[in-house]
C-alpha positions as protocol buffer text, in pm:
chain_id: "A"
residue {
  index: 1
  type: MET
  ca { x: 1462 y: -720 z: 2068 }
}
residue {
  index: 2
  type: SER
  ca { x: 1496 y: -1078 z: 2022 }
}
residue {
  index: 3
  type: ASP
  ca { x: 1607 y: -1267 z: 1696 }
}
residue {
  index: 4
  type: LYS
  ca { x: 1229 y: -1356 z: 1638 }
}
residue {
  index: 5
  type: ASP
  ca { x: 1085 y: -1029 z: 1669 }
}
residue {
  index: 6
  type: LYS
  ca { x: 1374 y: -886 z: 1426 }
}
residue {
  index: 7
  type: GLU
  ca { x: 1251 y: -1160 z: 1175 }
}
residue {
  index: 8
  type: ASN
  ca { x: 897 y: -1045 z: 1194 }
}
residue {
  index: 9
  type: LYS
  ca { x: 924 y: -679 z: 1151 }
}
residue {
  index: 10
  type: TYR
  ca { x: 766 y: -526 z: 865 }
}
residue {
  index: 11
  type: TYR
  ca { x: 844 y: -212 z: 657 }
}
residue {
  index: 12
  type: LEU
  ca { x: 665 y: -3 z: 421 }
}
residue {
  index: 13
  type: ILE
  ca { x: 871 y: 143 z: 129 }
}
residue {
  index: 14
  type: ARG
  ca { x: 815 y: 302 z: -199 }
}
residue {
  index: 15
  type: LYS
  ca { x: 852 y: 77 z: -526 }
}
residue {
  index: 16
  type: ARG
  ca { x: 1133 y: 314 z: -639 }
}
residue {
  index: 17
  type: ALA
  ca { x: 1343 y: 186 z: -319 }
}
residue {
  index: 18
  type: VAL
  ca { x: 1297 y: -188 z: -391 }
}
residue {
  index: 19
  type: PRO
  ca { x: 1562 y: -392 z: -519 }
}
residue {
  index: 20
  type: GLU
  ca { x: 1504 y: -501 z: -876 }
}
residue {
  index: 21
  type: VAL
  ca { x: 1531 y: -879 z: -799 }
}
residue {
  index: 22
  type: LEU
  ca { x: 1242 y: -844 z: -552 }
}
residue {
  index: 23
  type: LEU
  ca { x: 1026 y: -672 z: -801 }
}
residue {
  index: 24
  type: LYS
  ca { x: 1092 y: -962 z: -1042 }
}
residue {
  index: 25
  type: VAL
  ca { x: 990 y: -1212 z: -758 }
}
residue {
  index: 26
  type: ILE
  ca { x: 664 y: -1036 z: -717 }
}
residue {
  index: 27
  type: GLU
  ca { x: 618 y: -1051 z: -1095 }
}
residue {
  index: 28
  type: ALA
  ca { x: 714 y: -1418 z: -1108 }
}
residue {
  index: 29
  type: LYS
  ca { x: 458 y: -1509 z: -819 }
}
residue {
  index: 30
  type: ARG
  ca { x: 206 y: -1302 z: -1036 }
}
residue {
  index: 31
  type: LEU
  ca { x: 281 y: -1538 z: -1346 }
}
residue {
  index: 32
  type: LEU
  ca { x: 248 y: -1826 z: -1119 }
}
residue {
  index: 33
  type: ASP
  ca { x: -110 y: -1702 z: -984 }
}
residue {
  index: 34
  type: LYS
  ca { x: -212 y: -1628 z: -1331 }
}
residue {
  index: 35
  type: ASP
  ca { x: -137 y: -1962 z: -1506 }
}
residue {
  index: 36
  type: SER
  ca { x: -184 y: -2269 z: -1308 }
}
residue {
  index: 37
  type: THR
  ca { x: 35 y: -2473 z: -1584 }
}
residue {
  index: 38
  type: MET
  ca { x: 320 y: -2255 z: -1533 }
}
residue {
  index: 39
  type: THR
  ca { x: 638 y: -2376 z: -1370 }
}
residue {
  index: 40
  type: VAL
  ca { x: 863 y: -2177 z: -1130 }
}
residue {
  index: 41
  type: GLN
  ca { x: 1141 y: -2246 z: -1378 }
}
residue {
  index: 42
  type: LYS
  ca { x: 949 y: -2097 z: -1656 }
}
residue {
  index: 43
  type: ALA
  ca { x: 831 y: -1787 z: -1465 }
}
residue {
  index: 44
  type: THR
  ca { x: 1176 y: -1717 z: -1350 }
}
residue {
  index: 45
  type: GLU
  ca { x: 1314 y: -1727 z: -1704 }
}
residue {
  index: 46
  type: ILE
  ca { x: 1044 y: -1499 z: -1801 }
}
residue {
  index: 47
  type: VAL
  ca { x: 1115 y: -1239 z: -1569 }
}
residue {
  index: 48
  type: GLY
  ca { x: 1505 y: -1283 z: -1572 }
}
residue {
  index: 49
  type: ILE
  ca { x: 1594 y: -1427 z: -1230 }
}
residue {
  index: 50
  type: GLY
  ca { x: 1740 y: -1754 z: -1113 }
}
residue {
  index: 51
  type: ARG
  ca { x: 1497 y: -2002 z: -903 }
}
residue {
  index: 52
  type: SER
  ca { x: 1723 y: -1978 z: -629 }
}
residue {
  index: 53
  type: SER
  ca { x: 1643 y: -1599 z: -592 }
}
residue {
  index: 54
  type: PHE
  ca { x: 1282 y: -1677 z: -624 }
}
residue {
  index: 55
  type: TYR
  ca { x: 1287 y: -1944 z: -334 }
}
residue {
  index: 56
  type: LYS
  ca { x: 1484 y: -1702 z: -111 }
}
residue {
  index: 57
  type: TYR
  ca { x: 1241 y: -1414 z: -136 }
}
residue {
  index: 58
  type: LYS
  ca { x: 912 y: -1559 z: -234 }
}
residue {
  index: 59
  type: ASP
  ca { x: 766 y: -1566 z: 119 }
}
residue {
  index: 60
  type: ASP
  ca { x: 924 y: -1232 z: 211 }
}
residue {
  index: 61
  type: ILE
  ca { x: 756 y: -983 z: -42 }
}
residue {
  index: 62
  type: SER
  ca { x: 415 y: -929 z: -189 }
}
residue {
  index: 63
  type: PRO
  ca { x: 242 y: -619 z: -342 }
}
residue {
  index: 64
  type: PHE
  ca { x: 111 y: -395 z: -78 }
}
residue {
  index: 65
  type: HIS
  ca { x: -266 y: -440 z: -163 }
}
residue {
  index: 66
  type: GLU
  ca { x: -226 y: -807 z: -103 }
}
residue {
  index: 67
  type: ASN
  ca { x: -116 y: -740 z: 263 }
}
residue {
  index: 68
  type: ALA
  ca { x: -375 y: -453 z: 301 }
}
residue {
  index: 69
  type: LYS
  ca { x: -679 y: -674 z: 246 }
}
residue {
  index: 70
  type: GLY
  ca { x: -898 y: -696 z: 558 }
}
residue {
  index: 71
  type: SER
  ca { x: -637 y: -453 z: 776 }
}
residue {
  index: 72
  type: THR
  ca { x: -618 y: -105 z: 918 }
}
residue {
  index: 73
  type: ILE
  ca { x: -418 y: 146 z: 720 }
}
residue {
  index: 74
  type: THR
  ca { x: -316 y: 462 z: 905 }
}
residue {
  index: 75
  type: PHE
  ca { x: -215 y: 762 z: 679 }
}
residue {
  index: 76
  type: VAL
  ca { x: -149 y: 1139 z: 694 }
}
residue {
  index: 77
  type: LEU
  ca { x: -220 y: 1394 z: 414 }
}
residue {
  index: 78
  type: GLN
  ca { x: -179 y: 1776 z: 392 }
}
residue {
  index: 79
  type: MET
  ca { x: -444 y: 1960 z: 231 }
}
residue {
  index: 80
  type: GLU
  ca { x: -567 y: 2311 z: 155 }
}
residue {
  index: 81
  type: ASP
  ca { x: -813 y: 2472 z: 404 }
}
residue {
  index: 82
  type: GLN
  ca { x: -1091 y: 2496 z: 148 }
}
residue {
  index: 83
  type: PRO
  ca { x: -1465 y: 2425 z: 147 }
}
residue {
  index: 84
  type: GLY
  ca { x: -1557 y: 2074 z: 38 }
}
residue {
  index: 85
  type: ILE
  ca { x: -1200 y: 1916 z: 6 }
}
residue {
  index: 86
  type: LEU
  ca { x: -1241 y: 1678 z: 320 }
}
residue {
  index: 87
  type: SER
  ca { x: -1599 y: 1594 z: 210 }
}
residue {
  index: 88
  type: ASN
  ca { x: -1459 y: 1488 z: -126 }
}
residue {
  index: 89
  type: LEU
  ca { x: -1189 y: 1281 z: 24 }
}
residue {
  index: 90
  type: LEU
  ca { x: -1442 y: 1109 z: 268 }
}
residue {
  index: 91
  type: LYS
  ca { x: -1662 y: 1024 z: -54 }
}
residue {
  index: 92
  type: LEU
  ca { x: -1362 y: 877 z: -218 }
}
residue {
  index: 93
  type: ILE
  ca { x: -1272 y: 659 z: 65 }
}
residue {
  index: 94
  type: ALA
  ca { x: -1643 y: 542 z: 78 }
}
residue {
  index: 95
  type: ALA
  ca { x: -1635 y: 461 z: -280 }
}
residue {
  index: 96
  type: TYR
  ca { x: -1380 y: 210 z: -225 }
}
residue {
  index: 97
  type: ASP
  ca { x: -1587 y: 47 z: 63 }
}
residue {
  index: 98
  type: ALA
  ca { x: -1346 y: 157 z: 323 }
}
residue {
  index: 99
  type: ASN
  ca { x: -1447 y: 233 z: 665 }
}
residue {
  index: 100
  type: ILE
  ca { x: -1283 y: 539 z: 843 }
}
residue {
  index: 101
  type: LEU
  ca { x: -1212 y: 443 z: 1204 }
}
residue {
  index: 102
  type: THR
  ca { x: -1031 y: 745 z: 1330 }
}
residue {
  index: 103
  type: ILE
  ca { x: -989 y: 1100 z: 1183 }
}
residue {
  index: 104
  type: HIS
  ca { x: -812 y: 1393 z: 1313 }
}
residue {
  index: 105
  type: GLN
  ca { x: -747 y: 1720 z: 1132 }
}
residue {
  index: 106
  type: THR
  ca { x: -530 y: 2004 z: 1279 }
}
residue {
  index: 107
  type: ILE
  ca { x: -591 y: 2358 z: 1286 }
}
residue {
  index: 108
  type: PRO
  ca { x: -507 y: 2496 z: 929 }
}
residue {
  index: 109
  type: ILE
  ca { x: -178 y: 2695 z: 933 }
}
residue {
  index: 110
  type: ASN
  ca { x: -122 y: 2913 z: 641 }
}
residue {
  index: 111
  type: GLY
  ca { x: -403 y: 2767 z: 443 }
}
residue {
  index: 112
  type: ILE
  ca { x: -284 y: 2411 z: 496 }
}
residue {
  index: 113
  type: ALA
  ca { x: -436 y: 2132 z: 742 }
}
residue {
  index: 114
  type: SER
  ca { x: -295 y: 1793 z: 815 }
}
residue {
  index: 115
  type: LEU
  ca { x: -523 y: 1507 z: 835 }
}
residue {
  index: 116
  type: THR
  ca { x: -443 y: 1180 z: 1019 }
}
residue {
  index: 117
  type: MET
  ca { x: -684 y: 885 z: 933 }
}
residue {
  index: 118
  type: SER
  ca { x: -716 y: 539 z: 1020 }
}
residue {
  index: 119
  type: VAL
  ca { x: -911 y: 321 z: 754 }
}
residue {
  index: 120
  type: ALA
  ca { x: -1069 y: -22 z: 776 }
}
residue {
  index: 121
  type: ILE
  ca { x: -987 y: -200 z: 435 }
}
residue {
  index: 122
  type: PRO
  ca { x: -1235 y: -474 z: 335 }
}
residue {
  index: 123
  type: SER
  ca { x: -1110 y: -830 z: 282 }
}
residue {
  index: 124
  type: SER
  ca { x: -1184 y: -760 z: -86 }
}
residue {
  index: 125
  type: GLY
  ca { x: -988 y: -413 z: -103 }
}
residue {
  index: 126
  type: ASP
  ca { x: -708 y: -299 z: -318 }
}
residue {
  index: 127
  type: ILE
  ca { x: -613 y: 18 z: -163 }
}
residue {
  index: 128
  type: THR
  ca { x: -332 y: 118 z: -404 }
}
residue {
  index: 129
  type: ASP
  ca { x: -574 y: 302 z: -618 }
}
residue {
  index: 130
  type: MET
  ca { x: -734 y: 459 z: -330 }
}
residue {
  index: 131
  type: VAL
  ca { x: -428 y: 615 z: -196 }
}
residue {
  index: 132
  type: ASP
  ca { x: -316 y: 733 z: -545 }
}
residue {
  index: 133
  type: GLU
  ca { x: -659 y: 898 z: -594 }
}
residue {
  index: 134
  type: LEU
  ca { x: -648 y: 1067 z: -245 }
}
residue {
  index: 135
  type: GLY
  ca { x: -298 y: 1204 z: -355 }
}
residue {
  index: 136
  type: GLY
  ca { x: -431 y: 1339 z: -661 }
}
residue {
  index: 137
  type: SER
  ca { x: -721 y: 1498 z: -546 }
}
residue {
  index: 138
  type: ASN
  ca { x: -764 y: 1863 z: -595 }
}
residue {
  index: 139
  type: GLY
  ca { x: -640 y: 2049 z: -295 }
}
residue {
  index: 140
  type: VAL
  ca { x: -426 y: 1768 z: -162 }
}
residue {
  index: 141
  type: HIS
  ca { x: -51 y: 1848 z: -134 }
}
residue {
  index: 142
  type: TYR
  ca { x: 65 y: 1474 z: -20 }
}
residue {
  index: 143
  type: VAL
  ca { x: -59 y: 1159 z: 134 }
}
residue {
  index: 144
  type: LYS
  ca { x: 180 y: 917 z: 316 }
}
residue {
  index: 145
  type: VAL
  ca { x: 91 y: 576 z: 460 }
}
residue {
  index: 146
  type: LEU
  ca { x: 230 y: 574 z: 831 }
}
residue {
  index: 147
  type: ALA
  ca { x: 135 y: 189 z: 912 }
}
residue {
  index: 148
  type: LYS
  ca { x: -57 y: -102 z: 847 }
}
residue {
  index: 149
  type: GLU
  ca { x: -212 y: -346 z: 1084 }
}
């Protein structure tokens, strides 16, 4: 793998695994986007990081929903084999104006089925809430995002 390929690799990680400085960079970027008169100096002071940290990481991190707009997300979930659960999940995805591209459900084993789904996210979409709602749906054991393209 070339150095260029290594530079362009992306990872999807949970917020709890992200170092605090990177979360503060995201917050500083949010402050700057929210207030056009805000300076980098002021935003970094408010969140408690140095300007050098901000400039070092500002192009390398952004909230998941910003990167997900207009893209395809593939996720897997485990759900109970009960009538109506899959239908409810599909309705929830439709409510977020997402478009299901592929869907594959395994044969249930011990009353649990795995579902792998690829979903096109509209350019105006923020799927963070959608993934949270899917995971909290009745009969769903867990949801894990596998990839973003």
